[in-house]
PyMOL Python script that loads the backbone (N, CA, C, O; Angstrom):
from pymol import cmd

cmd.read_pdbstr("""\
ATOM      1  N   MET A   1       0.835  -1.189   0.005  1.00  0.00           N
ATOM      2  CA  MET A   1      -0.006  -0.004  -0.019  1.00  0.00           C
ATOM      3  C   MET A   1       0.879   1.255   0.010  1.00  0.00           C
ATOM      4  O   MET A   1       0.551   2.259  -0.623  1.00  0.00           O
ATOM      5  N   ASP A   2       1.970   1.198   0.725  1.00  0.00           N
ATOM      6  CA  ASP A   2       2.870   2.361   0.794  1.00  0.00           C
ATOM      7  C   ASP A   2       3.368   2.729  -0.597  1.00  0.00           C
ATOM      8  O   ASP A   2       3.419   3.904  -0.961  1.00  0.00           O
ATOM      9  N   GLU A   3       3.738   1.694  -1.378  1.00  0.00           N
ATOM     10  CA  GLU A   3       4.243   1.950  -2.699  1.00  0.00           C
ATOM     11  C   GLU A   3       3.125   2.558  -3.591  1.00  0.00           C
ATOM     12  O   GLU A   3       3.402   3.455  -4.387  1.00  0.00           O
ATOM     13  N   ILE A   4       1.933   2.101  -3.469  1.00  0.00           N
ATOM     14  CA  ILE A   4       0.808   2.633  -4.236  1.00  0.00           C
ATOM     15  C   ILE A   4       0.539   4.097  -3.867  1.00  0.00           C
ATOM     16  O   ILE A   4       0.276   4.935  -4.729  1.00  0.00           O
ATOM     17  N   ILE A   5       0.609   4.366  -2.610  1.00  0.00           N
ATOM     18  CA  ILE A   5       0.405   5.760  -2.148  1.00  0.00           C
ATOM     19  C   ILE A   5       1.534   6.650  -2.657  1.00  0.00           C
ATOM     20  O   ILE A   5       1.283   7.776  -3.088  1.00  0.00           O
ATOM     21  N   GLU A   6       2.817   6.145  -2.612  1.00  0.00           N
ATOM     22  CA  GLU A   6       3.933   6.889  -3.111  1.00  0.00           C
ATOM     23  C   GLU A   6       3.804   7.203  -4.604  1.00  0.00           C
ATOM     24  O   GLU A   6       4.289   8.227  -5.085  1.00  0.00           O
ATOM     25  N   ASN A   7       3.142   6.298  -5.319  1.00  0.00           N
ATOM     26  CA  ASN A   7       2.985   6.492  -6.778  1.00  0.00           C
ATOM     27  C   ASN A   7       1.674   7.217  -7.101  1.00  0.00           C
ATOM     28  O   ASN A   7       1.196   7.161  -8.234  1.00  0.00           O
ATOM     29  N   GLY A   8       1.114   7.876  -6.138  1.00  0.00           N
ATOM     30  CA  GLY A   8      -0.064   8.676  -6.335  1.00  0.00           C
ATOM     31  C   GLY A   8      -1.288   7.842  -6.757  1.00  0.00           C
ATOM     32  O   GLY A   8      -2.103   8.277  -7.570  1.00  0.00           O
ATOM     33  N   TYR A   9      -1.388   6.676  -6.203  1.00  0.00           N
ATOM     34  CA  TYR A   9      -2.476   5.750  -6.495  1.00  0.00           C
ATOM     35  C   TYR A   9      -2.543   5.317  -7.942  1.00  0.00           C
ATOM     36  O   TYR A   9      -3.597   4.908  -8.429  1.00  0.00           O
ATOM     37  N   ASN A  10      -1.405   5.407  -8.637  1.00  0.00           N
ATOM     38  CA  ASN A  10      -1.304   5.000 -10.030  1.00  0.00           C
ATOM     39  C   ASN A  10      -1.198   3.464 -10.046  1.00  0.00           C
ATOM     40  O   ASN A  10      -0.230   2.894  -9.542  1.00  0.00           O
ATOM     41  N   LEU A  11      -2.211   2.808 -10.633  1.00  0.00           N
ATOM     42  CA  LEU A  11      -2.274   1.358 -10.636  1.00  0.00           C
ATOM     43  C   LEU A  11      -1.893   0.742 -11.996  1.00  0.00           C
ATOM     44  O   LEU A  11      -2.260  -0.397 -12.284  1.00  0.00           O
ATOM     45  N   ASN A  12      -1.177   1.479 -12.809  1.00  0.00           N
ATOM     46  CA  ASN A  12      -0.708   0.927 -14.086  1.00  0.00           C
ATOM     47  C   ASN A  12       0.181  -0.282 -13.810  1.00  0.00           C
ATOM     48  O   ASN A  12       1.111  -0.213 -13.006  1.00  0.00           O
ATOM     49  N   ILE A  13      -0.114  -1.374 -14.477  1.00  0.00           N
ATOM     50  CA  ILE A  13       0.576  -2.637 -14.214  1.00  0.00           C
ATOM     51  C   ILE A  13       2.091  -2.530 -14.413  1.00  0.00           C
ATOM     52  O   ILE A  13       2.830  -3.030 -13.565  1.00  0.00           O
ATOM     53  N   PRO A  14       2.591  -1.911 -15.475  1.00  0.00           N
ATOM     54  CA  PRO A  14       4.041  -1.868 -15.654  1.00  0.00           C
ATOM     55  C   PRO A  14       4.798  -1.165 -14.512  1.00  0.00           C
ATOM     56  O   PRO A  14       6.004  -1.356 -14.350  1.00  0.00           O
ATOM     57  N   ARG A  15       4.095  -0.373 -13.743  1.00  0.00           N
ATOM     58  CA  ARG A  15       4.712   0.274 -12.610  1.00  0.00           C
ATOM     59  C   ARG A  15       5.092  -0.718 -11.509  1.00  0.00           C
ATOM     60  O   ARG A  15       6.034  -0.501 -10.747  1.00  0.00           O
ATOM     61  N   TYR A  16       4.328  -1.812 -11.450  1.00  0.00           N
ATOM     62  CA  TYR A  16       4.535  -2.757 -10.313  1.00  0.00           C
ATOM     63  C   TYR A  16       5.016  -4.151 -10.797  1.00  0.00           C
ATOM     64  O   TYR A  16       5.523  -4.938  -9.997  1.00  0.00           O
ATOM     65  N   VAL A  17       4.857  -4.449 -12.089  1.00  0.00           N
ATOM     66  CA  VAL A  17       5.224  -5.757 -12.578  1.00  0.00           C
ATOM     67  C   VAL A  17       6.137  -5.569 -13.790  1.00  0.00           C
ATOM     68  O   VAL A  17       5.817  -4.827 -14.718  1.00  0.00           O
ATOM     69  N   ASN A  18       7.266  -6.249 -13.761  1.00  0.00           N
ATOM     70  CA  ASN A  18       8.191  -6.169 -14.869  1.00  0.00           C
ATOM     71  C   ASN A  18       7.616  -7.016 -16.017  1.00  0.00           C
ATOM     72  O   ASN A  18       7.537  -8.240 -15.910  1.00  0.00           O
ATOM     73  N   THR A  19       7.222  -6.368 -17.096  1.00  0.00           N
ATOM     74  CA  THR A  19       6.634  -7.071 -18.235  1.00  0.00           C
ATOM     75  C   THR A  19       7.638  -7.315 -19.354  1.00  0.00           C
ATOM     76  O   THR A  19       7.310  -7.933 -20.366  1.00  0.00           O
ATOM     77  N   ALA A  20       8.861  -6.828 -19.169  1.00  0.00           N
ATOM     78  CA  ALA A  20       9.882  -6.982 -20.191  1.00  0.00           C
ATOM     79  C   ALA A  20      10.396  -8.428 -20.234  1.00  0.00           C
ATOM     80  O   ALA A  20      10.611  -9.061 -19.200  1.00  0.00           O
ATOM     81  N   ASN A  21      10.580  -8.913 -21.428  1.00  0.00           N
ATOM     82  CA  ASN A  21      11.161 -10.257 -21.587  1.00  0.00           C
ATOM     83  C   ASN A  21      12.659 -10.091 -21.796  1.00  0.00           C
ATOM     84  O   ASN A  21      13.114  -9.250 -22.571  1.00  0.00           O
ATOM     85  N   ASP A  22      13.401 -10.910 -21.088  1.00  0.00           N
ATOM     86  CA  ASP A  22      14.846 -10.878 -21.307  1.00  0.00           C
ATOM     87  C   ASP A  22      15.169 -11.679 -22.546  1.00  0.00           C
ATOM     88  O   ASP A  22      15.217 -12.909 -22.514  1.00  0.00           O
ATOM     89  N   VAL A  23      15.389 -10.972 -23.638  1.00  0.00           N
ATOM     90  CA  VAL A  23      15.619 -11.599 -24.918  1.00  0.00           C
ATOM     91  C   VAL A  23      17.104 -11.442 -25.249  1.00  0.00           C
ATOM     92  O   VAL A  23      17.674 -10.353 -25.185  1.00  0.00           O
ATOM     93  N   GLU A  24      17.693 -12.563 -25.598  1.00  0.00           N
ATOM     94  CA  GLU A  24      19.127 -12.542 -25.977  1.00  0.00           C
ATOM     95  C   GLU A  24      19.250 -11.826 -27.336  1.00  0.00           C
ATOM     96  O   GLU A  24      18.544 -12.166 -28.285  1.00  0.00           O
ATOM     97  N   GLU A  25      20.114 -10.877 -27.415  1.00  0.00           N
ATOM     98  CA  GLU A  25      20.347 -10.193 -28.661  1.00  0.00           C
ATOM     99  C   GLU A  25      21.147 -11.080 -29.616  1.00  0.00           C
ATOM    100  O   GLU A  25      22.066 -11.790 -29.207  1.00  0.00           O
ATOM    101  N   ILE A  26      20.778 -11.021 -30.888  1.00  0.00           N
ATOM    102  CA  ILE A  26      21.448 -11.814 -31.884  1.00  0.00           C
ATOM    103  C   ILE A  26      22.420 -10.956 -32.661  1.00  0.00           C
ATOM    104  O   ILE A  26      22.072  -9.889 -33.167  1.00  0.00           O
ATOM    105  N   ASP A  27      23.660 -11.448 -32.745  1.00  0.00           N
ATOM    106  CA  ASP A  27      24.675 -10.750 -33.525  1.00  0.00           C
ATOM    107  C   ASP A  27      24.573 -11.269 -34.957  1.00  0.00           C
ATOM    108  O   ASP A  27      25.160 -12.296 -35.299  1.00  0.00           O
ATOM    109  N   PHE A  28      23.816 -10.542 -35.796  1.00  0.00           N
ATOM    110  CA  PHE A  28      23.546 -10.988 -37.119  1.00  0.00           C
ATOM    111  C   PHE A  28      24.820 -11.103 -37.970  1.00  0.00           C
ATOM    112  O   PHE A  28      24.913 -11.977 -38.831  1.00  0.00           O
ATOM    113  N   ALA A  29      25.770 -10.248 -37.736  1.00  0.00           N
ATOM    114  CA  ALA A  29      27.032 -10.308 -38.511  1.00  0.00           C
ATOM    115  C   ALA A  29      27.741 -11.614 -38.172  1.00  0.00           C
ATOM    116  O   ALA A  29      28.289 -12.271 -39.058  1.00  0.00           O
ATOM    117  N   LYS A  30      27.735 -11.993 -36.902  1.00  0.00           N
ATOM    118  CA  LYS A  30      28.398 -13.231 -36.494  1.00  0.00           C
ATOM    119  C   LYS A  30      27.657 -14.450 -37.056  1.00  0.00           C
ATOM    120  O   LYS A  30      28.283 -15.383 -37.559  1.00  0.00           O
ATOM    121  N   VAL A  31      26.331 -14.438 -36.969  1.00  0.00           N
ATOM    122  CA  VAL A  31      25.527 -15.538 -37.495  1.00  0.00           C
ATOM    123  C   VAL A  31      25.721 -15.671 -39.007  1.00  0.00           C
ATOM    124  O   VAL A  31      25.846 -16.782 -39.524  1.00  0.00           O
ATOM    125  N   THR A  32      25.745 -14.569 -39.696  1.00  0.00           N
ATOM    126  CA  THR A  32      25.967 -14.576 -41.128  1.00  0.00           C
ATOM    127  C   THR A  32      27.329 -15.166 -41.474  1.00  0.00           C
ATOM    128  O   THR A  32      27.454 -15.986 -42.383  1.00  0.00           O
ATOM    129  N   ALA A  33      28.341 -14.735 -40.736  1.00  0.00           N
ATOM    130  CA  ALA A  33      29.691 -15.269 -40.974  1.00  0.00           C
ATOM    131  C   ALA A  33      29.738 -16.791 -40.737  1.00  0.00           C
ATOM    132  O   ALA A  33      30.365 -17.527 -41.498  1.00  0.00           O
ATOM    133  N   GLU A  34      29.073 -17.239 -39.683  1.00  0.00           N
ATOM    134  CA  GLU A  34      29.031 -18.641 -39.385  1.00  0.00           C
ATOM    135  C   GLU A  34      28.301 -19.433 -40.479  1.00  0.00           C
ATOM    136  O   GLU A  34      28.711 -20.537 -40.839  1.00  0.00           O
ATOM    137  N   MET A  35      27.220 -18.854 -40.998  1.00  0.00           N
ATOM    138  CA  MET A  35      26.465 -19.495 -42.098  1.00  0.00           C
ATOM    139  C   MET A  35      27.350 -19.571 -43.341  1.00  0.00           C
ATOM    140  O   MET A  35      27.376 -20.597 -44.020  1.00  0.00           O
ATOM    141  N   GLU A  36      28.064 -18.506 -43.639  1.00  0.00           N
ATOM    142  CA  GLU A  36      28.931 -18.513 -44.808  1.00  0.00           C
ATOM    143  C   GLU A  36      30.043 -19.577 -44.670  1.00  0.00           C
ATOM    144  O   GLU A  36      30.391 -20.252 -45.638  1.00  0.00           O
ATOM    145  N   GLU A  37      30.572 -19.705 -43.486  1.00  0.00           N
ATOM    146  CA  GLU A  37      31.636 -20.717 -43.216  1.00  0.00           C
ATOM    147  C   GLU A  37      31.027 -22.130 -43.377  1.00  0.00           C
ATOM    148  O   GLU A  37      31.652 -23.015 -43.960  1.00  0.00           O
ATOM    149  N   THR A  38      29.832 -22.320 -42.868  1.00  0.00           N
ATOM    150  CA  THR A  38      29.164 -23.605 -43.010  1.00  0.00           C
ATOM    151  C   THR A  38      28.914 -23.927 -44.482  1.00  0.00           C
ATOM    152  O   THR A  38      29.104 -25.064 -44.916  1.00  0.00           O
ATOM    153  N   ASP A  39      28.488 -22.924 -45.245  1.00  0.00           N
ATOM    154  CA  ASP A  39      28.255 -23.129 -46.699  1.00  0.00           C
ATOM    155  C   ASP A  39      29.545 -23.542 -47.386  1.00  0.00           C
ATOM    156  O   ASP A  39      29.536 -24.405 -48.264  1.00  0.00           O
ATOM    157  N   LYS A  40      30.650 -22.932 -46.993  1.00  0.00           N
ATOM    158  CA  LYS A  40      31.942 -23.300 -47.596  1.00  0.00           C
ATOM    159  C   LYS A  40      32.315 -24.739 -47.255  1.00  0.00           C
ATOM    160  O   LYS A  40      32.806 -25.479 -48.106  1.00  0.00           O
ATOM    161  N   GLU A  41      32.075 -25.131 -45.989  1.00  0.00           N
ATOM    162  CA  GLU A  41      32.357 -26.484 -45.588  1.00  0.00           C
ATOM    163  C   GLU A  41      31.498 -27.484 -46.363  1.00  0.00           C
ATOM    164  O   GLU A  41      31.980 -28.536 -46.781  1.00  0.00           O
ATOM    165  N   ILE A  42      30.233 -27.145 -46.546  1.00  0.00           N
ATOM    166  CA  ILE A  42      29.305 -28.035 -47.307  1.00  0.00           C
ATOM    167  C   ILE A  42      29.809 -28.187 -48.746  1.00  0.00           C
ATOM    168  O   ILE A  42      29.829 -29.289 -49.295  1.00  0.00           O
ATOM    169  N   ALA A  43      30.220 -27.049 -49.355  1.00  0.00           N
ATOM    170  CA  ALA A  43      30.730 -27.121 -50.723  1.00  0.00           C
ATOM    171  C   ALA A  43      31.980 -27.982 -50.820  1.00  0.00           C
ATOM    172  O   ALA A  43      32.135 -28.741 -51.777  1.00  0.00           O
ATOM    173  N   LYS A  44      32.881 -27.873 -49.834  1.00  0.00           N
ATOM    174  CA  LYS A  44      34.103 -28.646 -49.832  1.00  0.00           C
ATOM    175  C   LYS A  44      33.791 -30.158 -49.698  1.00  0.00           C
ATOM    176  O   LYS A  44      34.346 -30.984 -50.422  1.00  0.00           O
ATOM    177  N   VAL A  45      32.912 -30.483 -48.775  1.00  0.00           N
ATOM    178  CA  VAL A  45      32.541 -31.909 -48.589  1.00  0.00           C
ATOM    179  C   VAL A  45      31.868 -32.428 -49.849  1.00  0.00           C
ATOM    180  O   VAL A  45      32.129 -33.559 -50.259  1.00  0.00           O
ATOM    181  N   SER A  46      31.000 -31.622 -50.480  1.00  0.00           N
ATOM    182  CA  SER A  46      30.331 -32.023 -51.696  1.00  0.00           C
ATOM    183  C   SER A  46      31.348 -32.304 -52.826  1.00  0.00           C
ATOM    184  O   SER A  46      31.218 -33.279 -53.567  1.00  0.00           O
ATOM    185  N   GLU A  47      32.339 -31.443 -52.931  1.00  0.00           N
ATOM    186  CA  GLU A  47      33.387 -31.669 -53.933  1.00  0.00           C
ATOM    187  C   GLU A  47      34.199 -32.904 -53.655  1.00  0.00           C
ATOM    188  O   GLU A  47      34.567 -33.628 -54.580  1.00  0.00           O
ATOM    189  N   ASP A  48      34.488 -33.159 -52.384  1.00  0.00           N
ATOM    190  CA  ASP A  48      35.206 -34.386 -51.964  1.00  0.00           C
ATOM    191  C   ASP A  48      34.391 -35.629 -52.301  1.00  0.00           C
ATOM    192  O   ASP A  48      34.923 -36.620 -52.802  1.00  0.00           O
ATOM    193  N   LEU A  49      33.093 -35.563 -52.018  1.00  0.00           N
ATOM    194  CA  LEU A  49      32.201 -36.698 -52.325  1.00  0.00           C
ATOM    195  C   LEU A  49      32.143 -36.901 -53.823  1.00  0.00           C
ATOM    196  O   LEU A  49      32.213 -38.036 -54.295  1.00  0.00           O
ATOM    197  N   LYS A  50      32.014 -35.814 -54.588  1.00  0.00           N
ATOM    198  CA  LYS A  50      31.921 -35.911 -56.022  1.00  0.00           C
ATOM    199  C   LYS A  50      33.190 -36.572 -56.587  1.00  0.00           C
ATOM    200  O   LYS A  50      33.090 -37.387 -57.503  1.00  0.00           O
ATOM    201  N   ALA A  51      34.377 -36.239 -56.063  1.00  0.00           N
ATOM    202  CA  ALA A  51      35.642 -36.842 -56.505  1.00  0.00           C
ATOM    203  C   ALA A  51      35.661 -38.323 -56.124  1.00  0.00           C
ATOM    204  O   ALA A  51      36.107 -39.163 -56.906  1.00  0.00           O
ATOM    205  N   SER A  52      35.180 -38.639 -54.930  1.00  0.00           N
ATOM    206  CA  SER A  52      35.157 -40.040 -54.504  1.00  0.00           C
ATOM    207  C   SER A  52      34.235 -40.866 -55.394  1.00  0.00           C
ATOM    208  O   SER A  52      34.578 -41.984 -55.779  1.00  0.00           O
ATOM    209  N   PHE A  53      33.066 -40.318 -55.721  1.00  0.00           N
ATOM    210  CA  PHE A  53      32.107 -41.025 -56.578  1.00  0.00           C
ATOM    211  C   PHE A  53      32.743 -41.213 -57.955  1.00  0.00           C
ATOM    212  O   PHE A  53      32.620 -42.283 -58.551  1.00  0.00           O
ATOM    213  N   ALA A  54      33.424 -40.181 -58.465  1.00  0.00           N
ATOM    214  CA  ALA A  54      34.057 -40.271 -59.768  1.00  0.00           C
ATOM    215  C   ALA A  54      35.103 -41.379 -59.798  1.00  0.00           C
ATOM    216  O   ALA A  54      35.194 -42.121 -60.776  1.00  0.00           O
ATOM    217  N   GLU A  55      35.899 -41.494 -58.725  1.00  0.00           N
ATOM    218  CA  GLU A  55      36.894 -42.552 -58.626  1.00  0.00           C
ATOM    219  C   GLU A  55      36.273 -43.922 -58.705  1.00  0.00           C
ATOM    220  O   GLU A  55      36.880 -44.860 -59.222  1.00  0.00           O
ATOM    221  N   LEU A  56      35.063 -44.043 -58.194  1.00  0.00           N
ATOM    222  CA  LEU A  56      34.349 -45.331 -58.184  1.00  0.00           C
ATOM    223  C   LEU A  56      33.532 -45.513 -59.490  1.00  0.00           C
ATOM    224  O   LEU A  56      32.859 -46.529 -59.667  1.00  0.00           O
ATOM    225  N   GLY A  57      33.601 -44.522 -60.393  1.00  0.00           N
ATOM    226  CA  GLY A  57      32.829 -44.586 -61.618  1.00  0.00           C
ATOM    227  C   GLY A  57      31.367 -44.380 -61.440  1.00  0.00           C
ATOM    228  O   GLY A  57      30.561 -44.854 -62.241  1.00  0.00           O
ATOM    229  N   LEU A  58      31.005 -43.668 -60.384  1.00  0.00           N
ATOM    230  CA  LEU A  58      29.587 -43.403 -60.073  1.00  0.00           C
ATOM    231  C   LEU A  58      29.252 -41.940 -60.307  1.00  0.00           C
ATOM    232  O   LEU A  58      30.114 -41.064 -60.238  1.00  0.00           O
ATOM    233  N   GLN A  59      27.988 -41.703 -60.583  1.00  0.00           N
ATOM    234  CA  GLN A  59      27.478 -40.316 -60.721  1.00  0.00           C
ATOM    235  C   GLN A  59      27.179 -39.746 -59.358  1.00  0.00           C
ATOM    236  O   GLN A  59      26.529 -40.403 -58.545  1.00  0.00           O
ATOM    237  N   PHE A  60      27.647 -38.513 -59.081  1.00  0.00           N
ATOM    238  CA  PHE A  60      27.333 -37.852 -57.808  1.00  0.00           C
ATOM    239  C   PHE A  60      25.861 -37.500 -57.841  1.00  0.00           C
ATOM    240  O   PHE A  60      25.402 -36.871 -58.794  1.00  0.00           O
ATOM    241  N   PRO A  61      25.107 -37.893 -56.820  1.00  0.00           N
ATOM    242  CA  PRO A  61      23.629 -37.737 -56.843  1.00  0.00           C
ATOM    243  C   PRO A  61      23.122 -36.302 -56.718  1.00  0.00           C
ATOM    244  O   PRO A  61      21.979 -36.041 -57.096  1.00  0.00           O
ATOM    245  N   PHE A  62      23.904 -35.373 -56.213  1.00  0.00           N
ATOM    246  CA  PHE A  62      23.389 -33.994 -56.104  1.00  0.00           C
ATOM    247  C   PHE A  62      24.307 -33.000 -56.677  1.00  0.00           C
ATOM    248  O   PHE A  62      24.012 -31.805 -56.659  1.00  0.00           O
TER     249      PHE A  62
END
""", "prot")
cmd.dss("prot")
cmd.show_as("cartoon", "prot")
cmd.util.cbc("prot")
cmd.orient("prot")
């Protein structure tokens, strides 16, 4: 009650209840760099697989 009186009987919910969500900020530059690195790794593995299939006389499926 003391707090309500101190706030001039203002009963707005945000004054008494924290409604903010603690959301982790995303570093989009970092995520983009990680995605680009992953894409490079996928391309490298695909090329390695393609070479292995070729050595076996097989067609690379993708």
